[in-house]
C-alpha positions in Angstrom: -20.2 3.0 33.6 -17.9 0.2 33.5 -20.7 -2.3 34.8 -22.6 -2.1 31.8 -19.5 -3.2 29.6 -19.2 -6.7 31.6 -22.5 -7.9 30.2 -21.4 -7.2 26.7 -18.3 -8.8 26.9 -19.6 -11.6 28.8 -22.3 -12.0 25.5 -19.6 -11.7 23.1 -17.8 -14.3 24.9 -20.3 -16.7 25.3 -21.4 -16.7 21.5 -17.5 -17.3 21.1 -17.5 -20.4 23.1 -21.1 -22.0 21.7 -18.8 -21.6 18.1 -15.9 -23.1 19.3 -18.2 -25.7 21.1 -20.1 -26.2 17.9 -16.5 -26.5 15.6 -15.3 -29.1 18.6 -18.2 -31.3 18.5 -17.6 -31.7 14.5 -14.5 -32.8 14.5 -14.9 -35.3 17.5 -17.6 -36.6 15.6 -15.1 -36.7 12.3 -12.6 -38.5 14.6 -14.8 -40.6 16.1 -16.3 -41.8 12.9 -12.8 -42.1 11.2 -11.5 -44.6 13.8 -15.1 -46.6 14.2 -14.9 -46.9 10.2 -11.2 -47.9 10.1 -10.1 -51.8 9.8 -6.8 -51.2 11.9 -6.8 -47.6 13.2 -3.7 -46.7 14.0 -2.5 -45.1 17.2 -2.3 -41.4 16.2 -5.9 -41.7 14.9 -7.0 -43.2 18.0 -5.1 -40.2 20.1 -6.5 -37.6 17.7 -9.9 -38.8 18.9 -9.5 -38.6 22.4 -7.6 -35.6 22.1 -10.7 -34.1 20.3 -13.4 -35.5 22.6 -11.4 -34.0 25.9 -11.3 -30.3 24.1 -15.1 -30.6 23.3 -15.8 -31.9 27.2 -13.5 -29.3 28.3 -15.5 -26.4 26.7 -18.6 -28.4 27.5 -18.0 -28.4 31.3 -17.1 -24.4 30.8 -20.5 -23.6 28.8 -22.2 -25.7 31.9 -20.6 -23.5 34.5 -21.4 -20.2 32.6 -25.0 -21.5 32.1 -24.9 -20.5 28.4 -27.8 -20.7 27.0 -27.9 -21.8 22.6 -30.4 -19.1 21.3 -32.1 -20.2 18.5 
């Protein structure tokens, strides 16, 4: 009875993980392009870009560890 729920919860959290992963990827790309296009980027802009990159790769490693597949 309890084991059926585990698969359902895992798929629900996998979906949330993929949503966050996609959101963080666009955020990271926006931050990266802002730093690249800036003539003299501030330290705060550079640190925000590095933070966005770290968050993205953290979730990317988690998705890879959990064998999450993107469903089309």
